[in-house]
C-alpha distance (Angstrom), angle and dihedral (degrees) to the residues before:
residue distance angle dihedral
M1 . . .
Q2 3.68 . .
G3 3.83 135.9 .
A4 3.75 129.6 -119.8
G5 3.76 115.0 -42.3
G6 3.67 93.3 18.7
K7 3.85 92.7 -73.8
R8 3.73 116.8 145.1
R9 3.87 114.8 -109.6
V10 3.77 113.9 -113.4
A11 3.89 126.3 -153.2
Y12 3.83 111.6 -160.8
F13 3.84 122.1 -163.8
Y14 3.71 122.0 -155.0
D15 3.80 138.1 151.3
A16 3.92 117.3 -169.9
E17 3.83 92.0 -143.4
I18 3.90 88.4 68.6
G19 3.76 92.8 81.4
N20 3.79 90.5 54.6
F21 3.80 97.8 67.7
Y22 3.88 114.2 98.5
Y23 3.82 123.2 -165.2
G24 3.77 92.0 -158.9
P25 3.91 139.7 -86.4
G26 3.76 113.4 -46.6
H27 3.83 94.6 10.7
P28 3.85 113.2 133.6
M29 3.80 96.0 -143.9
K30 3.81 108.1 90.9
P31 3.87 118.9 176.0
H32 3.70 86.4 -171.2
R33 3.89 86.9 84.7
I34 3.73 89.8 71.9
R35 3.80 91.0 58.7
M36 3.79 90.9 48.8
C37 3.73 90.0 51.4
H38 3.81 93.0 48.5
N39 3.90 89.8 49.1
L40 3.93 88.6 56.6
L41 3.81 89.4 48.7
L42 3.86 88.9 52.5
N43 3.78 94.5 46.7
Y44 4.08 91.9 44.6
R45 3.94 80.0 50.1
L46 3.71 89.2 -130.1
Y47 3.91 89.5 141.3
E48 3.90 87.1 74.7
K49 3.75 90.6 64.3
M50 3.84 99.8 51.1
D51 3.90 141.5 50.8
V52 3.84 103.5 -101.8
F53 3.79 116.0 -154.3
R54 3.85 134.7 -178.1
P55 3.74 105.0 -135.4
Q56 3.74 119.7 -114.9
P57 3.85 104.0 -122.1
A58 3.79 111.1 -106.2
T59 3.84 111.0 -109.3
E60 3.85 128.6 -135.0
R61 3.74 86.2 -106.0
D62 3.81 91.0 55.3
M63 3.78 92.9 49.6
T64 3.79 95.6 48.1
K65 3.79 91.1 59.2
F66 3.73 81.7 85.5
H67 3.85 111.1 4.8
A68 3.68 124.8 69.0
D69 3.69 115.8 -96.9
D70 3.86 95.5 -124.9
Y71 3.86 89.7 51.7
V72 3.84 93.0 52.3
Q73 3.75 91.0 47.6
F74 3.71 90.2 51.0
L75 3.88 91.8 53.3
K76 3.70 89.7 48.8
M77 3.82 95.1 54.6
I78 3.76 106.5 32.5
T79 3.78 116.7 100.5
P80 3.84 135.4 168.0
Q81 3.92 84.7 -104.9
N82 3.86 98.1 56.0
M83 3.79 100.0 30.0
H84 3.81 93.6 99.5
D85 3.73 90.2 58.7
N86 3.90 90.5 53.2
I87 3.81 103.2 53.2
K88 3.89 94.7 135.3
Q89 3.73 91.6 50.8
L90 3.77 93.8 46.6
Q91 3.82 88.9 53.9
R92 3.77 92.1 45.2
F93 3.80 94.6 54.5
N94 3.77 95.4 38.7
V95 3.83 93.0 -115.5
G96 3.77 114.5 148.1
E97 3.82 134.1 73.9
D98 3.87 103.4 11.7
C99 3.76 93.8 24.4
P100 3.84 99.6 39.0
V101 3.85 128.3 -174.9
F102 3.69 108.4 -110.6
D103 3.76 137.9 167.5
G104 3.83 112.4 -73.5
L105 3.86 93.9 9.7
Y106 3.77 93.0 150.9
D107 3.87 93.0 44.2
F108 3.87 87.7 52.6
C109 3.80 91.9 51.6
Q110 3.84 90.0 48.3
L111 3.70 93.9 53.1
S112 3.83 96.5 45.3
A113 3.73 92.6 47.6
G114 3.81 93.7 39.9
G115 3.83 92.1 58.9
S116 3.74 94.3 50.2
I117 3.95 94.3 45.6
G118 3.87 87.3 47.0
G119 3.72 92.5 52.7
A120 3.92 90.8 50.0
V121 3.87 87.7 51.5
K122 3.81 92.4 49.6
L123 3.84 90.8 50.9
N124 3.89 91.5 44.4
M125 3.75 90.1 52.4
Q126 3.80 92.1 47.0
K127 3.74 90.5 -123.0
A128 3.72 90.9 125.2
D129 3.86 136.5 23.2
I130 3.92 93.2 -156.7
A131 3.82 125.8 29.6
V132 3.86 119.7 -167.2
N133 3.86 126.6 -164.4
W134 3.79 112.7 166.9
A135 3.77 91.6 -179.4
G136 3.89 88.4 66.1
G137 3.75 133.8 68.5
L138 3.89 96.8 94.9
H139 3.74 93.7 155.4
H140 3.69 104.7 165.7
A141 3.85 98.8 64.1
K142 3.74 111.4 116.2
K143 3.78 131.9 -153.9
C144 3.80 93.1 -95.7
E145 3.69 107.7 14.4
A146 3.80 146.3 41.4
S147 3.80 119.7 -111.5
G148 3.79 140.7 178.4
F149 3.91 95.9 -0.7
C150 3.77 88.7 -48.2
Y151 3.90 125.1 116.4
V152 3.89 108.7 163.7
N153 3.80 117.3 30.4
D154 3.82 98.7 -131.0
I155 3.96 87.5 180.0
V156 3.74 96.2 57.9
L157 3.82 90.4 47.8
A158 3.73 92.9 48.6
I159 3.81 93.2 48.2
L160 3.76 90.1 52.6
E161 3.79 85.9 56.4
L162 3.77 94.3 50.1
L163 3.83 88.6 48.8
K164 3.73 88.5 66.2
V165 3.79 88.5 74.0
H166 3.73 106.0 16.5
Q167 3.82 126.7 69.6
R168 3.87 91.9 -153.3
V169 3.77 130.5 24.7
L170 3.91 123.2 -166.4
Y171 3.77 117.7 -149.5
V172 3.91 116.2 -163.8
D173 3.83 121.0 -174.6
I174 3.80 121.8 -165.8
D175 3.91 95.2 170.3
I176 3.75 112.6 123.6
H177 3.80 89.2 -118.7
H178 3.77 122.2 69.1
G179 3.90 116.0 -95.7
D180 3.87 90.8 -122.1
G181 3.86 99.8 154.7
V182 3.71 94.4 52.4
E183 3.82 94.0 43.7
E184 3.74 90.5 48.3
A185 3.89 92.5 50.6
F186 3.83 92.9 55.9
Y187 3.76 100.2 26.9
T188 3.93 92.8 120.5
T189 3.84 100.0 41.2
D190 3.82 132.4 81.5
R191 3.97 89.9 -159.2
V192 3.91 87.5 83.0
M193 3.81 126.6 43.4
T194 3.84 115.9 -163.1
V195 3.74 121.2 -158.0
S196 3.80 119.5 -178.2
F197 3.84 130.7 179.8
H198 3.67 110.2 -166.3
K199 3.84 150.4 139.1
Y200 3.75 111.3 -84.8
G201 3.78 133.5 -167.2
E202 3.72 127.0 58.7
Y203 3.80 88.8 -3.7
F204 3.77 132.7 113.4
P205 3.08 126.2 -57.8
G206 3.80 91.2 13.5
T207 3.70 95.9 -144.9
G208 3.79 134.9 99.5
D209 3.86 105.2 83.1
S210 3.88 114.3 170.4
K211 3.89 86.4 -114.8
D212 3.88 90.8 64.0
I213 3.81 97.6 95.9
G214 3.81 105.2 151.2
A215 3.83 131.0 -91.0
K216 3.71 139.1 -114.4
G217 3.82 110.6 -7.6
G218 3.77 87.3 -2.1
K219 3.69 99.3 58.0
Y220 3.81 109.5 136.8
Y221 3.76 92.0 11.3
S222 3.98 93.3 97.6
V223 3.83 112.2 77.9
N224 3.74 121.3 -170.6
F225 3.88 127.4 -178.6
P226 3.86 105.8 -173.3
L227 3.79 111.9 -157.3
R228 3.70 138.3 -164.3
D229 3.82 131.6 -135.1
G230 3.85 123.6 -66.6
I231 3.80 102.6 22.2
D232 3.77 108.4 166.9
D233 3.78 135.4 -155.3
E234 3.80 99.7 -85.9
T235 3.77 93.5 44.8
Y236 3.78 92.2 48.0
K237 3.77 90.7 51.6
S238 3.73 93.7 47.9
I239 3.85 88.9 61.3
F240 3.79 104.6 29.8
E241 3.79 98.4 51.1
P242 3.86 98.8 48.2
V243 3.81 91.1 43.2
M244 3.68 95.4 47.7
R245 3.86 93.0 44.7
K246 3.92 86.8 53.6
V247 3.78 91.9 47.8
M248 3.79 93.6 50.1
E249 3.88 92.3 47.6
Q250 3.82 92.8 48.8
Y251 3.87 104.0 35.3
Q252 3.86 99.9 32.3
P253 3.72 96.2 -162.8
G254 3.77 121.5 -159.2
A255 3.86 90.8 -140.4
V256 3.85 137.6 16.2
F257 3.80 128.6 -139.8
L258 3.84 115.6 -161.3
Q259 3.87 123.0 -168.8
C260 3.76 108.3 -161.1
G261 3.75 101.0 -167.0
A262 3.85 104.9 179.7
D263 3.79 96.9 -154.2
S264 3.89 87.5 96.1
L265 3.73 88.9 71.5
V266 3.77 121.8 107.6
G267 3.87 112.5 -93.0
D268 3.68 97.4 26.1
R269 3.76 113.8 155.0
L270 3.86 94.7 -132.3
G271 3.75 97.8 23.0
T272 3.86 134.4 89.3
F273 3.80 104.0 -165.1
N274 3.79 127.9 107.4
L275 3.94 102.1 -142.5
S276 3.81 122.5 145.2
I277 3.79 119.6 -143.8
K278 3.82 87.6 -107.2
G279 3.79 89.4 52.4
H280 3.89 94.0 49.2
G281 3.77 88.9 44.1
R282 3.76 92.3 56.0
C283 3.83 88.3 71.4
V284 3.76 89.8 57.1
E285 3.76 91.8 49.6
F286 3.80 92.8 45.7
M287 3.91 96.5 51.9
K288 3.90 88.1 42.6
S289 3.79 89.6 55.6
F290 3.75 92.6 69.2
G291 3.88 90.5 67.9
K292 3.85 95.5 -130.6
P293 3.70 124.0 142.0
L294 3.89 100.5 -85.7
L295 3.70 130.0 -156.9
V296 3.89 113.3 -168.8
V297 3.80 123.8 -172.3
G298 3.89 137.3 166.5
G299 3.70 126.9 -113.8
G300 3.83 129.8 160.6
G301 3.55 125.9 8.6
C302 3.81 95.2 94.0
Y303 3.67 89.5 135.5
T304 3.76 111.5 71.9
I305 3.84 93.5 31.4
R306 3.78 99.7 -178.9
N307 3.86 89.7 60.8
V308 3.74 91.9 44.0
A309 3.82 90.0 53.0
R310 3.86 90.8 47.7
C311 3.77 93.4 48.1
W312 3.90 98.3 47.6
A313 3.88 89.0 45.5
Y314 3.85 90.9 52.7
E315 3.79 92.1 45.9
T316 3.77 92.2 49.2
A317 3.83 86.1 55.6
L318 3.76 88.6 52.9
A319 3.73 92.7 54.6
L320 3.74 86.1 52.2
D321 3.90 96.2 46.6
E322 3.88 87.8 -121.7
Q323 3.75 128.9 141.9
L324 3.77 118.0 -134.8
R325 3.77 122.8 -155.1
N326 3.84 113.1 -122.2
E327 3.73 93.0 -128.4
L328 3.87 105.0 86.2
P329 3.86 115.4 -125.0
Y330 3.71 116.2 -120.1
N331 3.77 108.3 -85.6
D332 3.88 142.2 162.1
Y333 3.89 91.8 -86.3
Y334 3.84 98.5 40.1
E335 3.79 91.3 133.2
Y336 3.81 93.1 58.9
F337 3.85 87.8 65.3
A338 3.91 97.7 55.5
P339 2.84 142.4 156.7
D340 3.86 96.6 32.4
H341 3.84 102.7 15.0
H342 3.78 90.0 -150.0
L343 3.79 130.2 145.5
H344 3.75 97.1 -135.6
I345 3.82 129.3 61.8
S346 3.93 129.8 -155.6
P347 3.75 125.5 -120.2
S348 3.69 118.5 -113.6
N349 3.80 128.1 -122.8
M350 3.82 94.7 -107.3
E351 3.76 117.1 143.7
N352 3.81 116.0 -97.3
L353 3.87 105.7 -134.0
N354 3.81 94.3 -173.7
S355 3.91 102.8 102.5
P356 3.88 117.8 -156.6
D357 3.89 87.0 -119.9
Y358 3.80 92.3 53.7
L359 3.86 94.2 45.3
N360 3.88 92.2 47.3
K361 3.82 91.2 49.5
I362 3.83 91.9 55.3
K363 3.76 93.5 40.6
E364 3.84 92.2 51.6
R365 3.85 90.7 47.5
I366 3.85 87.8 53.1
F367 3.79 93.6 48.6
E368 3.75 91.0 49.3
N369 3.81 91.2 51.4
L370 3.92 91.2 47.2
R371 3.71 88.3 58.6
H372 3.75 88.0 72.2
V373 3.85 93.2 59.3
P374 3.79 107.9 99.4
P375 3.84 121.9 -141.0
A376 3.81 117.7 -80.0
P377 3.85 110.9 -83.5
G378 3.71 118.5 -111.3
V379 3.81 93.7 -128.7
Q380 3.74 109.4 121.2
I381 3.79 119.4 -142.8
G382 3.80 112.1 -130.0
G383 3.65 130.7 -161.9
S384 3.86 143.7 84.4
A385 3.75 124.4 -73.3
E386 3.90 87.2 -160.1
T387 3.66 94.9 56.7
G388 3.76 101.1 29.3
E389 3.93 89.1 -129.8
T390 3.72 105.7 141.4
S391 3.77 139.1 177.8
W392 3.85 100.4 -145.4
G393 3.87 99.8 -167.4
Y394 3.73 107.1 -149.5
W395 3.77 100.3 -15.7
C396 3.76 139.7 44.8
P397 3.91 135.4 178.9
S398 3.88 92.8 -95.2
D399 3.74 89.6 62.4
L400 3.90 91.2 63.3
I401 3.77 112.3 105.5
Y402 3.78 103.0 -142.9
S403 3.69 100.5 -157.1
T404 3.79 119.2 -153.9
A405 3.73 89.0 -169.7
R406 3.78 119.4 115.4
S407 3.76 121.6 -108.5
D408 3.75 92.3 -106.0
D409 3.90 89.0 56.0
R410 3.72 92.5 50.6
R411 3.88 89.9 53.8
R412 3.76 92.5 57.2
């Protein structure tokens, strides 16, 4: 299904409240970046070219399709006013410094997850070809605990929705941090392949070695490309495109989920990569080129928020096949983009520590592992995306083993 002129139909999810949430003074995660991005989209007039939706907040029932009941109950009840009376629970669920308690925490989780689930529903119902939720992408959240600024894993919840219709779903992560929460959730199933390109070695979350390939029925369905500091546009392209082309050939997913964490951009406060916005956007273009239902979300990059807003506005335009002029239109946050007020940013002269030999070694290891992936089965998943009634074939969500073990434990 395509719109007029052969362009793919884009569903965009946004709630104006998302920019009001505040993790606290000094915290690098700033939901305000999503409002800045949205304001650029308005002033570039991209909203006229896509279907804009306010997400339905995810319910407790939605969240407990992956997260533990008591963990969701905790998120629902905890507030800055009562947190000092719940110290043991804070420790148990890893809520504290990196994942603070703030006003509206549960509401924030509902909106973030609701947009991603809503995007999956639109794709399943064939009401859109591409769905976008920049408030999503919180890939570190685990079944029973918060992690890395993430509380509810909207990605896992949305993938479970996609699996109602699609036999196989591919998850691709270009955040600078390893997509550990998503990988862990689907580590033992072949219904989801996870692919993550990330910095590795004394860097949060410390997982994502190329030797981590999945387990049991999911062996060879976790793909990790660990990277070193300073990777630039051309080097990233030289690994991303051949790896993802091979993944698409071997795995043949019915739908693709792309996490576009923007902390892999040059100049990020917590990042160490050297990607331009165009280089980052090439990944979106490439995954879009396969013509599969595509769900695109945000993620990291909360840290240099003017570049995050630029990046996600540009990538929204890529989804729409629209060209944006480099001179930014006047917008509510115009002063943030001084002094040049341009859309695109230039890479730095930082050293690229990713040698051709190192990258080729990792690439060949991944190619060898992918040879173990059998062709997609011909079994058609039946059911209704509207009613949620599904014929699961040989697998259903209850068969997932959501491990709470650390990556090191999984490798033993």
